[in-house]
C-alpha positions as CSV (number, residue, x, y, z in Angstrom):
1,M,-58.5,-52.9,37.0
2,T,-58.6,-52.3,33.2
3,V,-58.4,-55.5,31.1
4,P,-55.3,-55.4,28.8
5,A,-55.9,-55.3,25.1
6,R,-54.0,-57.6,22.7
7,P,-51.0,-55.8,21.1
8,A,-51.9,-55.0,17.5
9,M,-48.4,-55.1,16.1
10,A,-45.0,-56.7,16.7
11,F,-42.2,-54.5,18.1
12,D,-40.3,-54.5,14.7
13,E,-43.4,-53.0,13.0
14,Y,-44.1,-50.5,15.9
15,R,-40.5,-49.3,15.8
16,Q,-40.9,-48.3,12.1
17,Y,-43.2,-45.4,13.1
18,D,-42.7,-42.1,14.8
19,A,-45.4,-40.6,17.0
20,T,-46.9,-38.7,14.1
21,A,-47.3,-41.9,12.0
22,L,-48.7,-43.9,14.9
23,A,-51.3,-41.2,15.5
24,E,-52.2,-41.4,11.8
25,L,-52.7,-45.2,12.1
26,V,-55.1,-44.5,15.0
27,R,-56.9,-41.8,13.1
28,R,-57.5,-44.3,10.2
29,N,-58.7,-47.0,12.6
30,E,-55.9,-49.3,11.6
31,V,-54.9,-49.7,15.3
32,T,-56.5,-48.7,18.6
33,P,-54.8,-46.7,21.4
34,A,-55.2,-49.7,23.7
35,E,-53.4,-51.9,21.3
36,L,-50.5,-49.5,20.8
37,L,-50.2,-49.2,24.6
38,E,-49.9,-52.9,25.0
39,T,-47.1,-53.0,22.4
40,A,-45.3,-50.3,24.4
41,I,-45.8,-52.1,27.7
42,A,-44.6,-55.4,26.2
43,R,-41.4,-53.6,25.0
44,A,-41.0,-52.0,28.4
45,E,-41.3,-55.3,30.2
46,A,-38.7,-56.8,27.8
47,V,-36.0,-54.2,28.2
48,N,-36.6,-52.1,31.3
49,P,-35.1,-54.7,33.7
50,Q,-31.7,-54.2,32.0
51,L,-31.9,-50.5,31.1
52,N,-33.8,-49.0,34.1
53,A,-35.6,-46.3,32.0
54,I,-39.0,-46.5,33.7
55,V,-38.9,-46.1,37.5
56,T,-42.7,-45.8,38.2
57,P,-44.7,-48.1,35.9
58,L,-48.3,-47.0,35.6
59,Y,-49.6,-49.5,33.1
60,D,-53.2,-49.8,34.5
61,K,-53.5,-46.0,34.7
62,G,-52.4,-45.8,31.0
63,R,-54.9,-48.5,30.1
64,E,-57.6,-46.4,31.7
65,M,-56.5,-43.3,29.9
66,A,-56.4,-45.1,26.5
67,T,-60.2,-45.6,26.8
68,Q,-60.9,-42.0,27.7
69,L,-59.0,-39.9,25.1
70,P,-60.2,-36.7,23.6
71,G,-61.8,-37.1,20.2
72,V,-59.1,-35.2,18.4
73,G,-55.4,-34.3,19.0
74,P,-52.2,-34.5,17.0
75,F,-51.0,-37.5,19.0
76,R,-54.2,-39.2,19.9
77,G,-53.4,-42.7,21.1
78,V,-49.6,-42.5,21.2
79,P,-47.9,-44.0,24.2
80,F,-45.9,-41.5,26.2
81,L,-43.7,-41.3,29.4
82,L,-43.2,-38.5,31.8
83,K,-39.8,-37.6,33.4
84,D,-40.0,-37.9,37.2
85,L,-39.1,-34.3,37.7
86,E,-41.0,-31.0,37.9
87,L,-44.1,-32.1,35.9
88,E,-47.0,-32.8,38.2
89,W,-49.5,-35.5,37.3
90,A,-52.5,-35.5,39.7
91,G,-52.6,-38.7,41.9
92,V,-49.2,-39.9,40.7
93,P,-46.0,-39.8,42.9
94,L,-43.4,-37.1,42.0
95,K,-40.2,-38.1,43.7
96,S,-37.6,-36.1,41.7
97,G,-35.1,-38.8,42.3
98,C,-35.0,-38.0,46.0
99,A,-35.7,-40.2,49.0
100,G,-37.2,-37.3,50.9
101,Y,-40.0,-36.9,48.4
102,Q,-40.9,-40.6,48.3
103,N,-44.4,-40.0,49.6
104,Y,-45.2,-36.8,47.7
105,V,-48.3,-37.0,45.5
106,P,-49.5,-33.9,43.7
107,Q,-53.2,-33.1,43.5
108,T,-53.3,-31.2,40.3
109,D,-51.7,-31.5,36.8
110,S,-49.0,-29.2,35.5
111,E,-50.3,-27.1,32.6
112,A,-47.9,-28.9,30.3
113,V,-49.3,-32.3,31.4
114,T,-52.8,-31.0,30.8
115,R,-51.7,-30.0,27.2
116,M,-50.1,-33.5,26.7
117,K,-53.4,-35.1,27.6
118,Q,-55.3,-32.7,25.3
119,A,-53.0,-33.7,22.5
120,G,-54.1,-37.3,23.0
121,L,-51.0,-38.8,24.5
122,V,-51.4,-41.9,26.6
123,L,-49.3,-41.5,29.8
124,F,-48.2,-44.8,31.4
125,G,-45.1,-44.3,33.5
126,K,-42.4,-42.0,34.9
127,T,-38.8,-42.1,33.8
128,N,-35.5,-42.2,35.6
129,T,-33.7,-39.0,36.6
130,P,-30.9,-38.0,39.0
131,E,-31.8,-36.3,42.3
132,F,-33.4,-32.9,41.5
133,G,-31.9,-33.2,38.0
134,L,-28.6,-31.9,39.4
135,T,-26.2,-34.1,37.3
136,P,-25.7,-34.6,33.5
137,Y,-25.8,-38.4,34.1
138,T,-28.6,-40.5,35.5
139,E,-27.3,-42.5,38.5
140,S,-29.4,-41.6,41.5
141,K,-29.1,-43.5,44.8
142,L,-32.9,-43.8,44.9
143,Y,-33.3,-45.3,41.4
144,G,-29.9,-46.6,40.3
145,P,-28.3,-45.9,37.0
146,A,-30.2,-45.8,33.7
147,R,-28.2,-47.6,31.0
148,N,-27.6,-46.6,27.4
149,P,-29.2,-48.9,24.9
150,W,-26.2,-48.5,22.5
151,S,-23.9,-49.8,25.3
152,P,-25.3,-50.7,28.7
153,A,-21.9,-50.0,30.3
154,H,-22.3,-46.3,29.3
155,S,-24.5,-43.5,30.6
156,P,-27.4,-42.2,28.6
157,G,-26.6,-38.7,30.0
158,G,-28.9,-36.7,32.2
159,S,-30.9,-35.4,33.6
160,S,-33.5,-36.7,31.2
161,G,-31.6,-40.0,30.9
162,G,-34.6,-42.4,31.5
163,S,-36.7,-40.7,28.9
164,A,-33.8,-40.9,26.3
165,V,-33.3,-44.6,27.1
166,A,-37.0,-45.3,26.7
167,V,-37.1,-43.6,23.3
168,S,-33.8,-45.0,22.0
169,A,-34.8,-48.6,23.2
170,G,-38.1,-48.3,21.3
171,I,-40.5,-48.3,24.3
172,V,-42.0,-45.0,23.0
173,P,-41.3,-42.7,20.0
174,M,-40.9,-39.7,22.3
175,A,-40.9,-38.9,26.0
176,S,-40.9,-35.8,28.2
177,A,-37.6,-34.1,29.1
178,S,-36.5,-30.9,30.7
179,D,-33.3,-28.9,30.4
180,G,-31.6,-26.6,32.9
181,G,-28.0,-27.0,31.8
182,G,-28.3,-29.4,28.8
183,S,-30.7,-32.1,30.1
184,I,-32.6,-32.5,26.9
185,R,-29.6,-32.2,24.6
186,I,-27.1,-34.2,26.6
187,P,-29.2,-37.5,26.6
188,A,-30.3,-36.8,23.0
189,S,-26.6,-36.7,22.1
190,S,-25.7,-39.8,24.1
191,C,-28.6,-41.9,22.8
192,G,-28.7,-40.9,19.1
193,L,-31.9,-38.8,19.3
194,F,-33.2,-35.4,18.3
195,G,-33.4,-33.0,21.3
196,M,-34.8,-29.5,21.0
197,K,-34.4,-27.1,24.0
198,P,-37.0,-24.4,23.4
199,S,-36.6,-20.8,24.2
200,R,-37.2,-19.6,27.7
201,G,-40.9,-18.9,28.2
202,R,-42.1,-21.1,25.3
203,V,-43.6,-23.9,27.4
204,P,-45.2,-22.9,30.8
205,L,-43.9,-24.4,34.0
206,G,-47.0,-23.6,36.0
207,P,-49.0,-23.6,38.1
208,A,-46.4,-24.9,40.6
209,N,-43.6,-22.9,39.1
210,G,-43.1,-19.6,37.3
211,E,-39.4,-20.1,36.6
212,M,-36.9,-22.6,37.8
213,W,-33.2,-22.2,38.2
214,S,-33.5,-18.5,37.6
215,G,-35.0,-19.1,34.2
216,A,-32.6,-21.7,33.0
217,V,-35.1,-24.6,33.0
218,V,-37.4,-25.4,30.1
219,N,-39.6,-28.4,29.4
220,H,-40.1,-30.3,26.2
221,A,-39.1,-33.8,25.0
222,V,-36.6,-36.1,23.3
223,T,-37.8,-37.6,20.0
224,R,-36.6,-39.8,17.1
225,S,-38.0,-37.5,14.4
226,V,-37.8,-33.7,13.9
227,R,-41.5,-33.5,13.0
228,D,-42.6,-35.1,16.3
229,S,-40.6,-32.6,18.3
230,A,-42.0,-29.7,16.3
231,A,-45.7,-30.9,16.5
232,L,-45.3,-31.6,20.3
233,L,-43.9,-28.1,20.8
234,D,-46.9,-26.7,19.0
235,A,-49.1,-28.6,21.5
236,L,-47.2,-27.4,24.5
237,S,-46.5,-23.8,23.6
238,G,-48.2,-20.7,24.8
239,P,-48.2,-18.8,28.2
240,M,-50.5,-19.4,31.1
241,T,-51.8,-16.7,33.4
242,G,-49.0,-15.4,35.7
243,D,-46.0,-16.6,33.7
244,P,-43.0,-14.4,34.2
245,Y,-41.8,-14.7,30.6
246,F,-43.7,-14.2,27.4
247,L,-42.9,-15.0,23.8
248,P,-45.1,-14.0,20.8
249,N,-46.7,-16.8,18.9
250,P,-44.6,-18.1,16.0
251,E,-45.5,-17.0,12.5
252,R,-46.4,-20.5,11.5
253,P,-46.8,-23.8,13.4
254,F,-43.5,-25.4,14.1
255,A,-44.7,-28.6,12.5
256,E,-45.0,-26.6,9.3
257,E,-41.6,-25.0,9.7
258,A,-40.0,-28.5,9.9
259,T,-41.1,-29.1,6.3
260,R,-39.8,-25.8,4.9
261,E,-36.4,-25.1,3.4
262,P,-34.2,-23.0,5.6
263,G,-32.7,-20.9,2.8
264,Q,-29.0,-20.0,2.9
265,L,-27.9,-19.6,6.6
266,R,-24.9,-17.9,8.1
267,I,-23.4,-20.5,10.4
268,G,-20.5,-20.0,12.8
269,F,-18.9,-23.1,14.3
270,S,-16.4,-23.8,17.1
271,T,-15.0,-26.9,18.8
272,E,-12.9,-25.0,21.4
273,A,-13.2,-26.4,24.9
274,L,-14.3,-24.0,27.6
275,I,-12.9,-26.1,30.5
276,P,-9.2,-26.9,29.8
277,S,-9.4,-30.0,32.1
278,Q,-11.9,-31.5,29.7
279,P,-10.7,-30.8,26.1
280,T,-12.9,-31.6,23.2
281,H,-12.6,-35.3,22.2
282,P,-11.4,-36.0,18.6
283,E,-14.7,-37.7,17.8
284,C,-16.7,-34.6,18.9
285,V,-14.4,-32.4,16.9
286,R,-14.9,-34.7,13.9
287,A,-18.7,-34.6,14.4
288,V,-18.7,-30.8,14.1
289,Q,-16.2,-30.7,11.2
290,D,-18.3,-33.3,9.2
291,A,-21.5,-31.3,10.0
292,A,-19.8,-28.1,8.7
293,K,-18.9,-29.9,5.5
294,L,-22.5,-31.2,5.1
295,L,-23.9,-27.7,5.7
296,E,-21.6,-26.2,3.1
297,S,-22.8,-28.9,0.6
298,L,-26.3,-27.8,1.3
299,G,-25.5,-24.2,0.4
300,H,-25.0,-22.6,3.8
301,Q,-22.2,-20.1,4.6
302,V,-20.0,-21.7,7.3
303,E,-17.2,-20.0,9.2
304,E,-15.1,-21.0,12.2
305,I,-15.4,-18.6,15.0
306,K,-14.3,-17.9,18.6
307,L,-17.1,-18.1,21.1
308,P,-17.6,-14.8,23.1
309,Y,-17.3,-16.2,26.6
310,S,-14.8,-17.7,29.0
311,K,-14.6,-20.5,31.6
312,S,-15.8,-18.3,34.5
313,I,-19.2,-17.9,33.0
314,L,-19.8,-21.5,34.0
315,T,-17.6,-22.0,37.0
316,E,-18.8,-18.7,38.6
317,A,-21.9,-17.3,37.0
318,F,-23.7,-20.6,36.4
319,F,-22.3,-22.5,39.4
320,T,-23.4,-19.8,41.8
321,M,-27.0,-20.2,40.5
322,V,-26.9,-24.0,40.8
323,V,-25.5,-23.8,44.4
324,S,-28.0,-21.2,45.5
325,E,-31.0,-23.0,43.9
326,T,-30.0,-26.3,45.5
327,G,-30.0,-24.6,48.9
328,A,-33.5,-23.3,48.1
329,T,-34.6,-26.7,47.0
330,L,-33.6,-28.2,50.3
331,R,-35.5,-25.5,52.1
332,E,-38.6,-26.4,50.1
333,L,-38.0,-30.0,51.1
334,A,-37.8,-29.0,54.7
335,N,-41.2,-27.3,54.4
336,Y,-42.7,-30.4,52.9
337,L,-41.2,-32.7,55.6
338,G,-42.2,-30.3,58.4
339,R,-38.7,-30.6,59.9
340,P,-35.1,-29.7,59.0
341,V,-33.6,-31.8,56.2
342,R,-31.2,-34.4,57.4
343,R,-28.1,-35.6,55.6
344,D,-29.8,-39.0,54.8
345,D,-32.8,-37.3,53.2
346,V,-30.7,-36.5,50.1
347,E,-27.6,-37.7,48.4
348,L,-24.2,-36.6,49.8
349,N,-23.3,-34.2,47.0
350,T,-26.8,-32.6,47.1
351,W,-26.3,-32.1,50.8
352,A,-22.8,-30.6,50.3
353,I,-24.0,-28.2,47.6
354,A,-26.9,-27.0,49.7
355,R,-24.6,-26.5,52.7
356,M,-22.1,-24.7,50.5
357,A,-24.9,-22.3,49.5
358,E,-24.9,-21.0,53.1
359,G,-21.5,-19.5,52.3
360,F,-22.9,-17.5,49.4
361,S,-24.4,-14.1,50.0
362,A,-27.3,-12.4,48.3
363,V,-24.7,-10.1,46.8
364,D,-22.8,-13.1,45.4
365,Y,-25.9,-14.4,43.7
366,A,-27.1,-11.0,42.3
367,F,-23.6,-10.1,41.0
368,Q,-23.2,-13.4,39.2
369,K,-26.8,-13.3,37.8
370,R,-26.0,-9.9,36.3
371,R,-23.2,-11.6,34.3
372,W,-26.0,-13.7,32.6
373,N,-27.2,-10.5,31.0
374,E,-23.6,-9.8,29.8
375,L,-23.5,-13.2,28.2
376,T,-26.9,-12.7,26.6
377,R,-25.8,-9.4,25.1
378,S,-22.5,-10.9,23.7
379,M,-24.4,-13.8,22.2
380,G,-26.9,-11.4,20.7
381,L,-24.0,-9.5,19.0
382,L,-22.7,-12.8,17.7
383,H,-26.1,-13.6,16.1
384,D,-26.0,-10.2,14.3
385,R,-23.4,-12.0,12.2
386,F,-24.6,-15.6,12.3
387,D,-28.1,-17.1,12.1
388,V,-26.9,-20.3,13.9
389,V,-24.0,-21.3,16.0
390,L,-22.7,-24.9,15.7
391,T,-20.7,-26.6,18.4
392,P,-20.4,-30.1,19.9
393,T,-23.3,-31.0,22.1
394,L,-20.8,-32.6,24.6
395,P,-17.0,-32.4,24.7
396,R,-16.7,-36.2,24.7
397,P,-18.7,-39.3,23.6
398,P,-21.0,-41.0,26.1
399,I,-19.2,-41.6,29.4
400,E,-19.1,-44.9,31.2
401,I,-21.5,-45.3,34.2
402,G,-19.8,-44.3,37.4
403,L,-17.1,-42.2,35.8
404,F,-18.2,-39.0,37.5
405,Q,-19.2,-40.5,40.8
406,N,-17.1,-39.4,43.8
407,T,-14.1,-41.4,44.8
408,A,-14.1,-42.9,48.3
409,A,-11.5,-40.3,49.3
410,E,-13.7,-37.5,48.0
411,N,-16.7,-38.8,49.9
412,R,-14.6,-39.1,53.1
413,M,-13.4,-35.5,52.7
414,I,-16.9,-34.1,52.2
415,R,-18.2,-35.9,55.3
416,L,-15.2,-34.8,57.4
417,V,-15.5,-31.1,56.3
418,D,-19.3,-31.3,56.9
419,T,-18.8,-32.7,60.4
420,L,-16.4,-29.9,61.2
421,G,-18.9,-27.4,59.9
422,G,-16.8,-26.2,57.1
423,L,-18.9,-26.9,54.0
424,K,-20.5,-23.5,53.9
425,R,-17.0,-22.0,53.7
426,L,-15.8,-24.1,50.8
427,K,-16.5,-21.6,48.1
428,G,-13.4,-21.6,45.9
429,S,-11.8,-24.5,47.6
430,K,-9.9,-27.1,45.6
431,I,-12.1,-30.0,46.5
432,M,-15.4,-28.3,45.5
433,D,-13.8,-26.8,42.4
434,E,-12.7,-30.3,41.3
435,L,-16.1,-31.8,42.0
436,A,-17.8,-29.0,40.2
437,E,-15.6,-29.2,37.1
438,K,-16.5,-32.9,36.6
439,S,-20.1,-31.8,35.7
440,L,-19.4,-28.3,34.5
441,G,-16.8,-29.4,32.0
442,Y,-19.3,-31.9,30.6
443,I,-21.9,-29.2,30.1
444,S,-19.5,-26.6,28.8
445,F,-21.3,-26.3,25.5
446,T,-24.9,-26.9,26.5
447,G,-25.2,-24.6,29.6
448,I,-24.8,-21.4,27.7
449,A,-28.2,-21.4,26.1
450,N,-29.8,-22.0,29.5
451,M,-28.4,-18.8,30.8
452,T,-29.3,-16.8,27.6
453,G,-32.7,-18.5,27.1
454,Q,-31.9,-19.3,23.5
455,P,-33.3,-22.3,21.6
456,S,-30.8,-25.0,21.0
457,M,-30.9,-28.5,19.5
458,S,-28.8,-31.6,19.5
459,V,-28.9,-33.5,16.2
460,P,-27.7,-37.1,15.7
461,L,-25.4,-36.8,12.8
462,H,-22.3,-38.8,13.9
463,W,-21.4,-42.1,15.5
464,S,-18.0,-42.8,17.0
465,A,-15.6,-45.5,15.7
466,D,-16.9,-47.8,18.5
467,G,-20.5,-47.3,17.6
468,L,-21.6,-44.7,20.2
469,P,-23.8,-41.7,19.2
470,V,-22.2,-38.2,19.2
471,G,-24.6,-35.2,18.8
472,T,-23.9,-31.9,17.2
473,M,-25.5,-28.8,18.6
474,F,-27.1,-25.8,16.8
475,T,-28.2,-22.6,18.7
476,A,-30.3,-19.8,17.3
477,M,-31.5,-16.4,18.6
478,L,-34.1,-16.2,21.4
479,G,-37.5,-17.1,20.1
480,D,-36.2,-18.5,16.8
481,E,-37.0,-22.2,17.0
482,A,-38.4,-21.9,13.5
483,T,-34.9,-21.6,11.9
484,L,-33.7,-24.6,13.9
485,F,-36.6,-26.7,12.9
486,R,-36.2,-25.8,9.2
487,L,-32.5,-26.6,9.4
488,A,-33.1,-29.9,11.4
489,G,-35.6,-31.0,8.7
490,Q,-33.1,-30.4,6.0
491,L,-30.4,-32.3,7.9
492,E,-32.8,-35.2,8.5
493,K,-33.4,-35.5,4.8
494,A,-29.7,-35.1,3.9
495,Q,-28.4,-37.6,6.4
496,P,-31.2,-39.7,7.9
497,W,-30.8,-41.1,11.3
498,F,-34.3,-42.7,12.0
499,E,-33.2,-46.2,11.0
500,K,-30.1,-46.1,13.2
501,V,-31.2,-47.9,16.3
502,P,-29.3,-49.9,19.0
503,S,-29.3,-53.7,18.4
């Protein structure tokens, strides 16, 4: 057992620094990695019982890592947390929020984890996530709900909810996150953080995966500062052998782009709701309108536009992928368990979605996947006119915990239909459409960039009248994170958010 070091600084001082600044303190020998780690652990022990951000504490493993860091690295000595989904850390459980995987322990590191270690990050725990990352809120049966530091009665979003809570509450300055339908940007919006979803193919998912969710999933982080996000993406970027997607190296490091002026950008904005049952909340409309005014004051050309897609791109094209991939996920779970998956191995909705997948044909999947290309083309044409598209990140401010959970009647109906063997025939049924729209309506703005592969970021520029964060989202052409980082750096200077923290 590694002997804990004495924390070198009080939390109030620790909170004043982003990851880049903490690494600079380590470089100047003003603090040691072990001392920073103990400060982070002390903060975790103080707030985690209430907020449920960290579900697998690995403090002794972190203490050991803090004594064995590489000699160099942009974040040498900075405490860091991994989302408990997708990323493999050798010798550490990877449960993915699922009871069926409680005993799974990977034997190798994901390439992204290897690069995090090479960057000098000190990993000391795993963060809360919904089962298989399926929901835009973090309330799994296995882990229980993660709670928003701005208001513990509210959700931090999902699926990277635990990571966002940990950063917002000051345990770490940044934490790993992934995004298959908005799961970096949604919790960033809900917790007052900066969240960059990189382009498809920017960060490798291997060696365990080449693509996930038909190319919708990407890995990166949630951060407090723009420069931390940019420098971490520099550390994580670049293909590995066998990757199905490839992007050319950027012209300059992203960390440098975050300090450059963006020039005059053409920016189109919209607040129009894609799902009529979930209209855009006035606070979210106000957030975009205020951002548009700020952009105009900074010299950009801003114009209201109509977005070139309809509701069915989510309720049919995206939903078919999610259903099909969930069915495949449970087949993988069956292979791991060495037996068929039982209903009590997973949550009821996961089971229902996977059973429903049996009613989709290969033709259904292929047809809807082709519509992704149509969406990509239409967004490409839009970017011939506009450098950046501005929308709300979410159609409403942070939701209360439990709001999107099934009612007792809905659960009874799902169990009854399952018992009668009808779940696989529920495609297009009223009950499944209603359940799907709860989540799909909430990701109506974010999910588009996952289908197209575009980079997209949530920026914390607005807080609601009752003090809850409301993000605004900016999306650029595939491969053009540089423009977004330049714009984010400009916005961070014009309307700083770093000092805005939950009490």
